[in-house]
N, C-alpha and C positions, 0 to 999 in steps of 0.2 A: 239874528240875521234878518234883513228885510227881503222882501220877495224879489227885488231886482238883483240883489247879490246872489240869492239862491238860483235864480234863472241863469245867471252867468256860470255858476258852478255846474248846473245841469247841462249847459251847452257842451261842456268838456267831459263830464263824468257820468252822464246819464246811462251810457251803455254798461257801466260797471254795477249798476243797481239791478236788483231782481226785477222780474216782470211786474210783480205786484207793486213794488216801490215805484217803478216807472209810471204805472197806471195812476196810483194815488197822488203822487207828486205832480204828474201831468195835469190832473184835474185841478189840484190846488194852486200850483204855481203857473202853469202855462195857460189854463183855461179860466183861472180865477174863481173857481167854485168855492162855496163855503164848506166848512167841515160837515155841516148838516146835509147839504146837497150831495156830497160825496157819500156820506153814510147811507143815505136813502138809496142812491143809485147802486151801491155795492152791497146793500143788505147787511151792513155791519154797524156797530155803534159809533157815535160821534167820537167817543173817547178812543176807540181803536184807530180811527182815522188820525186823530190828533197825535197819538203815540207813534204811528207809522211815519207821519210827516216829520215829527221831531227827530226820530231815528235817522230818517233820510238826511235831514240837515246835518246831523253829526257825522254821518258817513261822508257826505260831500265835503264838509269842512276838513275831515281827516284826510281825504284824498288830496285836497289842495295843500294841506300842511306838509304832505310827503312829496308830492309831485310838482307843485308850483306852476301848473300849466296856465291858470288864469293870470297869475301875477306876471309870468313871463310874456304872455300874449299882450297884456296891457303895456308892458315896457317896450315891446317891439312896435306897437302901434304909436307910442309917443315918439320913438326914434324915427319911424317912417314919416310922421308929421313934421319933425324937424328937418328931415332931408327934403321933403316937398317944398318947404319954405325957402330953401337955399339952392335948389338944384335947377339945372336946365331941363328942357322938355324931354330929352332922351332919358335922363335919370329919373325924372318923374314918371315916365312911362314904365320903366323897370320897377320902380317902387310900387306902382299900381299892380303890376303883375305879381309882385311878392304878396301884396295884401290880398289879392284874389286867391292865392294858394292858401292863405291863412283861414279863409272863410268858406272853403269848399267842403 
């Protein structure tokens, strides 16, 4: 998995991770720190950070395979875009309100 994909999964499933996982994955995926930088900041080995990040990826992928939140969100966004292209101003306004509720 690449970092962009994992960041998308984190957007949906980060609250399901442990505090430690959120911290380490936040550094790695959100802040773009290297494994070594995280290891030094947390006082653990680079290998421990690597293992934790890989475990996190597996958990996030597992959540998505069961819950499909990211996949469903992407489908809705594609549908909203199709509606925007064919709708009048009032419908576009309503679609924009739907999109706002998706991102809150």
